[in-house]
Structure formats: C-alpha cells, structure tokens
C-alpha positions as CSV (number, residue, x, y, z in Angstrom):
1,X,0.2,0.0,0.2
2,X,2.9,2.7,0.8
3,X,4.6,1.7,-2.1
4,X,1.8,2.4,-4.5
5,X,0.6,5.7,-2.8
6,X,4.9,6.7,-3.4
7,X,4.1,5.7,-7.0
8,X,1.1,7.8,-7.4
9,X,2.7,10.6,-5.9
10,X,5.8,10.3,-8.0
11,X,3.4,10.1,-11.3
12,X,1.3,13.2,-10.0
13,X,5.0,15.2,-9.3
14,X,5.9,14.1,-13.2
15,X,2.7,15.3,-14.5
16,X,2.8,18.5,-12.6
17,X,6.4,19.0,-14.0
18,X,5.4,18.3,-17.5
19,X,2.3,21.0,-17.1
20,X,4.9,23.7,-16.2
21,X,7.4,23.2,-18.5
22,X,4.8,22.8,-21.3
23,X,2.9,25.9,-20.0
24,X,6.7,27.7,-20.0
25,X,7.1,26.7,-23.3
26,X,3.6,28.2,-24.3
27,X,4.7,31.4,-22.8
28,X,8.0,31.6,-24.1
29,X,6.8,31.2,-27.8
30,X,3.9,33.9,-26.8
31,X,6.8,36.6,-25.8
32,X,8.8,35.6,-29.0
33,X,5.4,36.1,-31.1
34,X,4.9,39.3,-29.5
35,X,7.9,40.6,-29.9
36,X,8.5,39.6,-33.9
37,X,4.8,41.3,-34.4
38,X,6.0,44.5,-32.6
39,X,9.2,44.5,-34.1
40,X,7.4,44.1,-37.8
41,X,4.9,46.4,-37.0
42,X,7.5,49.4,-35.8
43,X,9.4,48.9,-38.8
44,X,5.9,49.3,-41.2
45,X,4.7,52.0,-39.3
46,X,8.1,54.2,-39.3
47,X,8.4,53.8,-43.0
48,X,5.5,55.8,-43.7
49,X,6.2,57.9,-40.5
50,X,9.5,58.9,-41.9
51,X,8.2,60.0,-45.6
52,X,5.8,62.7,-43.4
53,X,8.3,63.8,-41.6
54,X,11.1,63.9,-44.7
55,X,8.6,66.2,-46.6
56,X,7.7,67.7,-43.6
57,X,10.6,69.4,-43.6
58,X,10.9,70.6,-47.2
59,X,8.2,72.5,-46.2
60,X,9.9,73.8,-43.0
61,X,12.9,74.7,-45.5
62,X,11.0,76.0,-48.2
63,X,7.9,78.1,-46.8
64,X,7.9,81.4,-45.4
65,X,4.2,81.6,-44.8
66,X,3.6,82.0,-41.0
67,X,0.7,80.0,-41.1
68,X,1.9,77.0,-43.3
69,X,5.3,77.0,-41.3
70,X,2.9,76.6,-38.1
71,X,0.9,73.5,-38.9
72,X,4.1,72.0,-40.2
73,X,5.6,72.5,-36.8
74,X,2.8,70.6,-35.3
75,X,3.0,68.0,-37.6
76,X,7.0,67.5,-36.6
77,X,5.9,67.5,-33.0
78,X,2.9,64.9,-33.4
79,X,5.3,62.8,-35.8
80,X,8.0,62.7,-33.2
81,X,5.9,62.0,-30.4
82,X,4.6,59.0,-32.3
83,X,8.2,58.0,-33.3
84,X,8.9,58.1,-29.5
85,X,5.9,55.8,-28.4
86,X,6.8,53.2,-30.9
87,X,10.6,53.0,-29.7
88,X,9.0,52.5,-26.0
89,X,7.0,49.8,-27.4
90,X,9.6,48.1,-29.0
91,X,12.1,48.6,-26.2
92,X,10.0,47.1,-23.5
93,X,9.8,44.2,-26.1
94,X,13.1,43.5,-26.6
95,X,13.7,43.8,-22.3
96,X,10.7,41.5,-21.9
97,X,12.5,38.6,-24.3
98,X,15.9,39.0,-22.8
99,X,17.1,40.8,-26.1
100,X,18.2,44.2,-24.8
101,X,21.8,44.3,-24.1
102,X,24.1,47.0,-22.4
103,X,27.3,47.5,-24.3
104,X,29.7,49.6,-22.4
105,X,32.4,51.9,-24.3
106,X,34.4,54.8,-23.7
107,X,32.5,57.9,-24.6
108,X,32.9,61.6,-23.9
109,X,30.8,63.4,-21.1
110,X,30.6,66.8,-23.1
111,X,28.7,64.9,-26.2
112,X,26.6,63.3,-23.8
113,X,25.6,66.9,-22.0
114,X,25.6,68.4,-25.5
115,X,22.8,65.8,-26.8
116,X,20.8,66.3,-24.1
117,X,21.0,70.3,-24.3
118,X,20.2,70.0,-28.1
119,X,17.1,67.3,-27.5
120,X,15.6,69.3,-24.5
121,X,16.4,73.4,-24.9
122,X,13.4,73.9,-27.7
123,X,10.8,71.6,-26.0
124,X,11.7,73.8,-22.5
125,X,11.2,77.0,-24.7
126,X,8.0,76.0,-26.3
127,X,6.5,75.9,-22.4
128,X,8.5,78.8,-21.6
129,X,10.5,77.2,-18.9
130,X,14.0,77.5,-17.8
131,X,16.4,75.0,-18.8
132,X,20.1,74.5,-17.1
133,X,22.5,72.4,-16.5
134,X,24.7,71.7,-13.2
135,X,27.9,69.8,-14.3
136,X,30.3,69.0,-11.6
137,X,33.6,70.2,-13.2
138,X,35.5,67.6,-11.7
139,X,34.3,64.9,-13.6
140,X,36.5,63.4,-15.9
141,X,35.9,64.0,-19.7
142,X,36.2,60.2,-20.6
143,X,33.4,57.8,-18.9
144,X,33.0,54.4,-19.7
145,X,29.1,53.1,-20.1
146,X,26.4,52.3,-22.6
147,X,26.5,55.7,-23.9
148,X,23.1,55.0,-26.0
149,X,21.0,53.7,-23.2
150,X,22.4,56.1,-20.4
151,X,21.3,59.3,-23.1
152,X,17.9,57.4,-23.4
153,X,17.1,57.3,-19.2
154,X,18.6,60.7,-18.7
155,X,16.2,62.0,-21.8
156,X,13.3,60.2,-20.3
157,X,13.4,61.9,-17.6
158,X,14.1,65.2,-18.9
159,X,11.0,64.7,-21.4
160,X,8.7,63.9,-18.2
161,X,10.3,67.2,-16.4
162,X,9.3,69.4,-19.2
163,X,5.7,67.1,-20.1
164,X,4.3,67.9,-16.4
165,X,5.8,71.2,-15.6
166,X,3.7,74.1,-16.3
167,X,6.1,76.9,-15.2
168,X,9.3,77.6,-13.6
169,X,12.1,75.6,-14.3
170,X,14.1,72.1,-15.4
171,X,17.6,71.4,-13.7
172,X,19.8,68.9,-15.2
173,X,22.5,67.8,-12.2
174,X,25.5,65.4,-13.3
175,X,28.1,64.5,-10.5
176,X,30.3,61.7,-9.7
177,X,31.4,59.8,-6.6
178,X,34.7,57.8,-6.5
179,X,35.1,54.2,-4.9
180,X,38.2,52.2,-5.6
181,X,39.2,53.1,-9.1
182,X,35.5,53.4,-10.4
183,X,33.5,56.6,-10.9
184,X,30.1,56.3,-10.0
185,X,27.9,58.8,-11.9
186,X,25.0,60.6,-10.1
187,X,22.4,62.2,-12.5
188,X,19.5,64.3,-11.3
189,X,16.6,65.8,-12.9
190,X,14.7,68.5,-10.6
191,X,11.9,70.4,-11.8
192,X,9.1,72.6,-10.3
193,X,6.2,70.5,-11.8
194,X,2.8,69.8,-10.7
195,X,4.4,66.8,-8.7
196,X,3.1,63.0,-7.6
197,X,1.3,62.1,-4.3
198,X,3.5,59.7,-2.4
199,X,1.2,56.6,-3.1
200,X,1.2,56.9,-6.7
201,X,5.0,57.1,-6.9
202,X,5.1,53.0,-7.3
203,X,2.6,53.7,-10.0
204,X,5.8,55.5,-12.1
205,X,7.5,51.9,-12.9
206,X,4.1,50.1,-13.7
207,X,4.1,49.3,-18.0
208,X,1.4,51.7,-19.2
209,X,0.2,53.4,-16.0
210,X,-0.6,56.9,-16.3
211,X,-1.2,58.8,-12.9
212,X,-4.0,61.2,-12.4
213,X,-5.4,60.8,-16.3
214,X,-8.1,63.4,-15.6
215,X,-5.6,65.9,-13.8
216,X,-3.1,65.1,-16.6
217,X,-5.5,64.8,-19.8
218,X,-3.7,65.9,-23.0
219,X,-0.5,65.0,-21.9
220,X,0.8,62.9,-24.3
221,X,2.6,59.1,-23.8
222,X,2.3,55.5,-23.2
223,X,3.3,55.2,-19.9
224,X,6.2,53.5,-20.5
225,X,9.1,55.7,-20.1
226,X,9.7,55.3,-16.3
227,X,9.3,51.6,-16.5
228,X,12.2,51.4,-19.5
229,X,14.4,53.7,-17.5
230,X,14.1,51.5,-13.9
231,X,14.8,48.5,-16.2
232,X,17.6,49.7,-17.9
233,X,19.1,51.0,-14.8
234,X,18.8,47.6,-13.3
235,X,20.4,46.1,-15.8
236,X,23.2,48.6,-15.5
237,X,23.2,47.5,-11.1
238,X,21.7,50.9,-10.8
239,X,18.1,52.2,-9.7
240,X,15.8,55.5,-9.9
241,X,15.2,57.3,-6.8
242,X,11.7,59.7,-7.1
243,X,11.1,62.4,-4.4
244,X,8.1,64.4,-4.8
245,X,5.9,67.3,-3.2
246,X,2.2,67.3,-4.4
C-alpha cells in the first residue's frame, strides 16, 4: 500500500512538472511571437512616418508663410511623439524577451551633455521653462558605459520633467563619486512641476500606467518611459529614486 501511494505521488509530480514545462514553452512562444509582431509593426509604421517627416522638413525649409510653418511644426512635433511611443513599445518588448543588451564603451561626457541640451532646450522654450545644467567640474572628460542607454534614460527623465511642468524650471545635475578606481555617475533631474502623491510613486514604474489621467489630460505618452528607465538601470546595477511634493 505504501509503495503504491509513493508511486502515485511520483507520477503526480511528473505530470505537474510536464504541465509546468509545457506552460513555460507556451509562454516563451507567445513572448517571441509578440516581439516579432512588434518589431515588424514598428518597421511598417516607421516607414510612412519617416516619409511624412521628410516631406514636412522640406515644407519648413521652403515655406515662408507663418500659417503653413505653424501647421508644419505641429506635424513635426506629433510625428516625433509617435516615433518615441513606437520606440518605447519596442524597447519594452526587447527587455521582456531578454534581447536588450548593455554595451559599455568609452564616451565623451561633453558629447552626452551637449546632445541632451540640444534635445530638451527647444521643448523647454516652447513651454517658457528655464532649462539649466549643473555639471560637476571635477568629472572626467571620458567615461565608460553604454552611451546610448544612458542618454535614453536621462532623456526620459528630462522629457517627463518638461511634460509635467507648467511653469518654472527644469534642471539637470550630473556629478560623480569615486569608489576604489571606479567613478559612479549620479544624475538628477529637478523640476517645479505639478508633483506626485506619495502613494502614486510606485505607479510610475508600472507598464502603461498613467497617473491621474483626468488631471494630466492632454499630456502625450504611453506610460512606458519610467518602466523602461527603471529596467535599464537595473541591467546596469543601478536604480532610480524619486522624491516629490504634490
């Protein structure tokens, strides 16, 4: 009797393991199918968007009529927002499927800061916000890390700051701390925006989560930026800390 019970328990365990293995294979196949679909769709959507942006750029170069230029600038801003949303969805899919890699290399700190300033200045000016950079002068000129992903992370933070700041300022602060022979870079983005309730801070990192949609109606975005930022930082052995006054 004891041997029969033991045999039945062993068989039940084998069945359970087979079921778990089957479900894992199904989940993996579904994730791969989703990643493939998103990659193909992003390519199909990008092609006509790039054509629209290219033709719109020609209008901005050649037209001198204020009315036409105003329309073209709106097309330009909408197109850029759409491309950013597509990139966010594709990046999240890469992270979920384990295909996102961190590739560290030497890069120039000045190039990083200049790129960020060029990217955010016009957005800040369009909202009449003061944008400033506070760079620790003791920082070395050459750093080692994944330039593309570091720029993406800081861009997400700056873009969010400008989006949710109605008046006042946005500030980028970059400094470093030496540990042994390594320099740990500290990046902070400070703004005079509308703020987040303490109980809502955790929602920042949830996929597709938009905080207080009624209050923030009209602000564009997929709700993926901070989730991607947090996951990229985790891949680099770092983290994002948030302090806010509502």
